[in-house]
Every structure is written in structure tokens, then in C-alpha cells.
Biotite code that builds the C-alpha atoms (Angstrom):
import biotite.structure as struc

atoms = struc.array([
    struc.Atom([-1.834, 9.572, 8.792], chain_id="A", res_id=1, res_name="MET", atom_name="CA", element="C"),
    struc.Atom([0.962, 10.390, 10.878], chain_id="A", res_id=2, res_name="ALA", atom_name="CA", element="C"),
    struc.Atom([4.729, 8.396, 11.414], chain_id="A", res_id=3, res_name="TYR", atom_name="CA", element="C"),
    struc.Atom([5.797, 8.304, 15.090], chain_id="A", res_id=4, res_name="ARG", atom_name="CA", element="C"),
    struc.Atom([7.833, 6.244, 17.308], chain_id="A", res_id=5, res_name="ASN", atom_name="CA", element="C"),
    struc.Atom([8.583, 4.509, 14.091], chain_id="A", res_id=6, res_name="GLY", atom_name="CA", element="C"),
    struc.Atom([5.333, 3.655, 13.576], chain_id="A", res_id=7, res_name="GLN", atom_name="CA", element="C"),
    struc.Atom([2.581, 4.627, 10.814], chain_id="A", res_id=8, res_name="VAL", atom_name="CA", element="C"),
    struc.Atom([-0.785, 5.611, 12.289], chain_id="A", res_id=9, res_name="GLU", atom_name="CA", element="C"),
    struc.Atom([-3.132, 3.834, 10.958], chain_id="A", res_id=10, res_name="PRO", atom_name="CA", element="C"),
    struc.Atom([-1.214, 0.984, 10.485], chain_id="A", res_id=11, res_name="ALA", atom_name="CA", element="C"),
    struc.Atom([-2.456, -0.654, 6.927], chain_id="A", res_id=12, res_name="ASN", atom_name="CA", element="C"),
    struc.Atom([-3.955, 1.885, 5.548], chain_id="A", res_id=13, res_name="LEU", atom_name="CA", element="C"),
    struc.Atom([-5.794, 1.028, 1.925], chain_id="A", res_id=14, res_name="VAL", atom_name="CA", element="C"),
    struc.Atom([-8.019, 3.856, 0.208], chain_id="A", res_id=15, res_name="ILE", atom_name="CA", element="C"),
    struc.Atom([-9.882, 3.949, -2.742], chain_id="A", res_id=16, res_name="ALA", atom_name="CA", element="C"),
    struc.Atom([-8.859, 5.908, -5.651], chain_id="A", res_id=17, res_name="GLY", atom_name="CA", element="C"),
    struc.Atom([-10.162, 6.544, -9.290], chain_id="A", res_id=18, res_name="LYS", atom_name="CA", element="C"),
    struc.Atom([-8.391, 7.230, -12.361], chain_id="A", res_id=19, res_name="VAL", atom_name="CA", element="C"),
    struc.Atom([-8.242, 11.541, -12.550], chain_id="A", res_id=20, res_name="GLY", atom_name="CA", element="C"),
    struc.Atom([-9.692, 11.897, -9.103], chain_id="A", res_id=21, res_name="GLN", atom_name="CA", element="C"),
    struc.Atom([-7.097, 14.165, -7.095], chain_id="A", res_id=22, res_name="PRO", atom_name="CA", element="C"),
    struc.Atom([-6.412, 12.805, -3.899], chain_id="A", res_id=23, res_name="LEU", atom_name="CA", element="C"),
    struc.Atom([-4.948, 14.777, -1.045], chain_id="A", res_id=24, res_name="GLN", atom_name="CA", element="C"),
    struc.Atom([-3.098, 12.570, 1.416], chain_id="A", res_id=25, res_name="VAL", atom_name="CA", element="C"),
    struc.Atom([-1.787, 14.803, 4.965], chain_id="A", res_id=26, res_name="ASN", atom_name="CA", element="C"),
    struc.Atom([1.297, 13.265, 6.405], chain_id="A", res_id=27, res_name="VAL", atom_name="CA", element="C"),
    struc.Atom([3.363, 14.282, 9.273], chain_id="A", res_id=28, res_name="SER", atom_name="CA", element="C"),
    struc.Atom([6.362, 12.612, 10.815], chain_id="A", res_id=29, res_name="SER", atom_name="CA", element="C"),
    struc.Atom([8.353, 13.300, 14.200], chain_id="A", res_id=30, res_name="ASP", atom_name="CA", element="C"),
    struc.Atom([11.492, 13.100, 11.609], chain_id="A", res_id=31, res_name="ARG", atom_name="CA", element="C"),
    struc.Atom([12.390, 14.791, 8.447], chain_id="A", res_id=32, res_name="PRO", atom_name="CA", element="C"),
    struc.Atom([12.349, 12.041, 5.339], chain_id="A", res_id=33, res_name="ASP", atom_name="CA", element="C"),
    struc.Atom([11.205, 11.953, 1.692], chain_id="A", res_id=34, res_name="ASP", atom_name="CA", element="C"),
    struc.Atom([7.545, 11.208, 1.145], chain_id="A", res_id=35, res_name="ILE", atom_name="CA", element="C"),
    struc.Atom([7.731, 8.859, -2.341], chain_id="A", res_id=36, res_name="VAL", atom_name="CA", element="C"),
    struc.Atom([4.338, 8.402, -4.423], chain_id="A", res_id=37, res_name="VAL", atom_name="CA", element="C"),
    struc.Atom([5.852, 5.186, -6.049], chain_id="A", res_id=38, res_name="ASP", atom_name="CA", element="C"),
    struc.Atom([4.949, 5.248, -10.197], chain_id="A", res_id=39, res_name="GLY", atom_name="CA", element="C"),
    struc.Atom([4.042, 8.742, -10.080], chain_id="A", res_id=40, res_name="TYR", atom_name="CA", element="C"),
    struc.Atom([7.410, 10.414, -9.178], chain_id="A", res_id=41, res_name="PRO", atom_name="CA", element="C"),
    struc.Atom([6.531, 14.550, -10.052], chain_id="A", res_id=42, res_name="ASP", atom_name="CA", element="C"),
    struc.Atom([3.919, 13.493, -6.682], chain_id="A", res_id=43, res_name="ALA", atom_name="CA", element="C"),
    struc.Atom([7.282, 13.158, -3.994], chain_id="A", res_id=44, res_name="ASN", atom_name="CA", element="C"),
    struc.Atom([7.327, 15.780, -1.266], chain_id="A", res_id=45, res_name="ALA", atom_name="CA", element="C"),
    struc.Atom([9.212, 15.713, 1.756], chain_id="A", res_id=46, res_name="ASP", atom_name="CA", element="C"),
    struc.Atom([7.719, 16.208, 5.429], chain_id="A", res_id=47, res_name="VAL", atom_name="CA", element="C"),
    struc.Atom([9.635, 17.984, 8.235], chain_id="A", res_id=48, res_name="ASP", atom_name="CA", element="C"),
    struc.Atom([8.575, 17.440, 12.181], chain_id="A", res_id=49, res_name="PRO", atom_name="CA", element="C"),
    struc.Atom([7.594, 21.084, 12.475], chain_id="A", res_id=50, res_name="THR", atom_name="CA", element="C"),
    struc.Atom([4.722, 20.570, 9.767], chain_id="A", res_id=51, res_name="GLU", atom_name="CA", element="C"),
    struc.Atom([2.657, 18.396, 7.979], chain_id="A", res_id=52, res_name="PRO", atom_name="CA", element="C"),
    struc.Atom([2.615, 18.220, 4.681], chain_id="A", res_id=53, res_name="GLU", atom_name="CA", element="C"),
    struc.Atom([-0.726, 18.394, 2.187], chain_id="A", res_id=54, res_name="ASP", atom_name="CA", element="C"),
    struc.Atom([0.434, 16.086, -0.862], chain_id="A", res_id=55, res_name="LEU", atom_name="CA", element="C"),
    struc.Atom([-1.553, 16.059, -3.737], chain_id="A", res_id=56, res_name="ASP", atom_name="CA", element="C"),
    struc.Atom([-1.351, 12.922, -6.807], chain_id="A", res_id=57, res_name="VAL", atom_name="CA", element="C"),
    struc.Atom([-4.183, 12.221, -9.876], chain_id="A", res_id=58, res_name="THR", atom_name="CA", element="C"),
    struc.Atom([-3.588, 9.047, -10.639], chain_id="A", res_id=59, res_name="PRO", atom_name="CA", element="C"),
    struc.Atom([-3.559, 8.284, -14.279], chain_id="A", res_id=60, res_name="ASN", atom_name="CA", element="C"),
    struc.Atom([-3.993, 4.513, -14.449], chain_id="A", res_id=61, res_name="ARG", atom_name="CA", element="C"),
    struc.Atom([-5.990, 1.742, -12.714], chain_id="A", res_id=62, res_name="THR", atom_name="CA", element="C"),
    struc.Atom([-3.685, -0.495, -10.225], chain_id="A", res_id=63, res_name="GLY", atom_name="CA", element="C"),
    struc.Atom([-1.955, 0.076, -6.704], chain_id="A", res_id=64, res_name="THR", atom_name="CA", element="C"),
    struc.Atom([0.840, 1.763, -5.867], chain_id="A", res_id=65, res_name="PHE", atom_name="CA", element="C"),
    struc.Atom([2.116, 3.164, -2.391], chain_id="A", res_id=66, res_name="THR", atom_name="CA", element="C"),
    struc.Atom([2.669, 6.482, -0.844], chain_id="A", res_id=67, res_name="ILE", atom_name="CA", element="C"),
    struc.Atom([5.814, 5.903, 1.857], chain_id="A", res_id=68, res_name="ARG", atom_name="CA", element="C"),
    struc.Atom([8.035, 7.734, 3.770], chain_id="A", res_id=69, res_name="LEU", atom_name="CA", element="C"),
    struc.Atom([11.711, 6.876, 1.806], chain_id="A", res_id=70, res_name="ALA", atom_name="CA", element="C"),
    struc.Atom([14.161, 6.923, 4.663], chain_id="A", res_id=71, res_name="GLY", atom_name="CA", element="C"),
    struc.Atom([11.767, 4.995, 7.135], chain_id="A", res_id=72, res_name="ALA", atom_name="CA", element="C"),
    struc.Atom([11.350, 3.013, 5.315], chain_id="A", res_id=73, res_name="ASN", atom_name="CA", element="C"),
    struc.Atom([7.196, 2.496, 5.849], chain_id="A", res_id=74, res_name="ALA", atom_name="CA", element="C"),
    struc.Atom([4.142, 2.515, 3.712], chain_id="A", res_id=75, res_name="THR", atom_name="CA", element="C"),
    struc.Atom([1.700, 4.972, 4.937], chain_id="A", res_id=76, res_name="LEU", atom_name="CA", element="C"),
    struc.Atom([-0.964, 4.219, 2.580], chain_id="A", res_id=77, res_name="VAL", atom_name="CA", element="C"),
    struc.Atom([-1.781, 2.001, -0.590], chain_id="A", res_id=78, res_name="THR", atom_name="CA", element="C"),
    struc.Atom([-4.022, 3.394, -2.971], chain_id="A", res_id=79, res_name="VAL", atom_name="CA", element="C"),
    struc.Atom([-6.386, 1.047, -4.766], chain_id="A", res_id=80, res_name="GLU", atom_name="CA", element="C"),
    struc.Atom([-7.581, 2.887, -8.323], chain_id="A", res_id=81, res_name="VAL", atom_name="CA", element="C"),
    struc.Atom([-10.336, 2.177, -10.461], chain_id="A", res_id=82, res_name="SER", atom_name="CA", element="C"),
])
């Protein structure tokens, strides 16, 4: 997924995950920012315009969480975990 010119591409992305199954998300941005995984502070990372970031998170409970850019206040993806 990408953040460019103030927009997330693809917009409103929702993906499915499973408890205990690792997820890898590739994030690129046209500005430096902090990637925040709500509910999983150990999975947070930084992204830089010169290099996309591969973010790994393993859900440990069912429910929904978001991955977002903190500075841009933009949701990149919503993960629904079963």
C-alpha cells in the first residue's frame, strides 16, 4: 500500500488475518512518517520516501485493528482477525 499526495492507495483496504498467522505489509510513502499498528506497539516502524518498509505483525487475538501513518493521520489498512 502507498501514501502519495495525501491519499492512501488502495483506499479503504480491509484484509483478513488469523490469530497466530504472521502478516507482512509493504508500505511506501512520499513523506517520512511513523507506521502505527493499533494494539501492537512492538510492530510499529518508520517509513521513508527513499525506501518502502516491510512491516511484520502476528495477531494474537480476534477482532479488528488498523495500520496507519501517525503523522499523516491516515489509515492504510484495516485487519479483521478471526
